[in-house]
N, C-alpha and C positions, 0 to 999 in steps of 0.2 A: 549319609544324606544330610544336606544342609537344612537349617531351620527355616530357610526361605524357600518357598516353592516357586519355580519358574513357570509362568503360565504363558506359553507361546502365543496363544490366541489373543490374550489380553495385550501382550506386547505388540502384536501386529495391529490391533485396533488402535492402540495409542499412537503408533507411528503414522497410521493412516489419518488420524485426527490431526496430528501435528502438520502433516503435509497439506491437508485441506485448509487449515488455518493460514499456513504460509501462502498458499495459492490465492486464497481469498484476499489476503492483505495486499499482495502484488496487484491483483485485479483492481482493488479499490484505489490504490495509488495511481495506477494507470488512468483510471476513469477521472480522478481528480485533476490529473495533468491535462487530459483532453478537454475537460470542462474549463479549466483555467485558460487554455489557449483559445478556445471558442469565445469565451467571455471577453478576452483581450481583443480579439478580432472585431467584436461588437463595440469596442471603445469603453469598456467598463474599467475603471481605475484599479490598479494593482492592489490597493488596500482593500477594496470591496471584494475582489476576487479571492484574496487570501482569507478573508472572513467567510466567504461563501463555501470554500472548499476545505476550510479548517486546517490551513497550514500557515507557515510564516510568510511574511512578505518577501523575505530573502529567497525562500524556496520558489515562490511564484516567479520572482524575477529571474532565477536561474532557469526555470522551465521555459520562460518566454525568450530568454537569450539562447536557449539551446545548449546550455552548459551542463545540465544535469544528465547523468548517465542513464542507461536504460533501467526501467523499473522492472 
């Protein structure tokens, strides 16, 4: 027997937590993109949008140009 015990339940819980974190991050990025597009439609400058959604100006410009891949 190994000196390390494998705990299947703990492993499953860790995998589930990682999946949740990944899904949460994707959702937050999608929401930031939607917010950036909505603000742009209202005439808000790109620099202000980038500051509001906490991403780079370049990323906002890519979102607005439609060049960024799916989140």
